[in-house]
C-alpha positions in Angstrom: 84.0 -5.2 -33.7 80.6 -5.8 -32.0 79.2 -2.8 -33.9 80.5 -3.9 -37.1 78.9 -7.3 -36.7 75.5 -5.8 -35.5 75.5 -3.3 -38.3 76.3 -6.4 -41.0 73.3 -8.2 -39.2 70.9 -5.5 -39.7 71.8 -4.8 -43.4 71.3 -8.5 -44.2 67.9 -8.7 -42.1 66.6 -5.8 -43.9 67.9 -6.9 -47.4 66.0 -10.3 -46.7 63.0 -8.5 -45.5 62.8 -6.2 -48.7 63.1 -9.4 -51.0 60.5 -11.2 -49.1 58.2 -8.4 -49.5 58.8 -8.1 -53.1 58.1 -11.7 -53.7 54.7 -11.2 -51.8 53.9 -8.2 -53.8 54.7 -10.6 -57.2 52.2 -13.3 -55.8 49.5 -11.0 -55.1 49.7 -9.4 -58.6 49.9 -13.1 -60.4 46.9 -13.9 -62.8 44.8 -16.5 -61.0 44.7 -20.2 -61.9 41.8 -20.9 -64.2 41.3 -24.5 -63.6 39.7 -26.4 -61.2 42.2 -29.2 -61.7 45.9 -30.0 -61.9 47.5 -28.6 -65.1 49.5 -31.5 -65.8 47.3 -34.5 -64.7 44.1 -33.1 -64.8 43.2 -34.7 -61.3 41.1 -32.5 -59.0 42.6 -30.8 -56.1 42.5 -32.1 -52.5 42.1 -35.9 -53.1 44.7 -38.4 -52.3 47.6 -36.1 -53.1 46.3 -33.3 -50.3 46.7 -29.5 -51.1 48.3 -28.6 -54.4 51.6 -27.4 -55.1 51.2 -23.7 -56.0 54.0 -21.3 -57.5 54.1 -18.2 -59.6 55.6 -18.4 -63.1 56.0 -15.3 -65.5 53.2 -13.6 -63.3 50.7 -16.3 -63.4 49.7 -18.6 -60.7 50.1 -22.3 -61.5 48.7 -25.3 -59.4 49.9 -29.0 -59.8 48.3 -31.6 -57.9 51.6 -32.5 -56.3 55.2 -31.6 -56.8 56.1 -34.6 -58.7 54.2 -32.9 -61.7 56.5 -29.9 -61.5 59.1 -32.4 -63.8 56.4 -32.6 -66.3 55.5 -29.1 -66.3 58.9 -27.8 -66.9 59.4 -30.3 -69.7 56.7 -28.4 -71.7 55.9 -25.0 -70.1 54.2 -23.8 -73.6 51.9 -26.3 -73.5 50.8 -25.9 -70.1 50.9 -21.8 -70.5 48.6 -22.4 -73.5 46.3 -24.7 -71.6 45.8 -21.9 -69.1 45.3 -18.9 -71.4 42.8 -21.2 -73.4 40.9 -21.8 -70.1 41.0 -18.2 -69.4 39.7 -17.4 -73.0 36.7 -19.8 -72.3 35.9 -18.3 -68.9 36.0 -14.5 -70.5 33.7 -15.7 -73.3 31.3 -17.7 -71.1 31.1 -14.4 -68.9 30.4 -12.3 -71.7 27.6 -14.8 -73.1 26.0 -14.5 -69.4 
């Protein structure tokens, strides 16, 4: 019985380690966040709100000034995704003209 328990524990541990490694790879490949401000509130990061709330959504890094903005983000993801895409296009166009 002890061997079975040890084997089960090892299998669960390996499964969790591989899931964590996959999540890390996804985060590494995520498109970087293109703005200097919160996607929802347009506030600068690092003020009274502290460090931004960062997550990856569909291969794209998203930064919010706080976790409270997540509710508004989730209400209209298309709007905020477009806002990030527009910022990326503006940066790309600025690089081309420089």
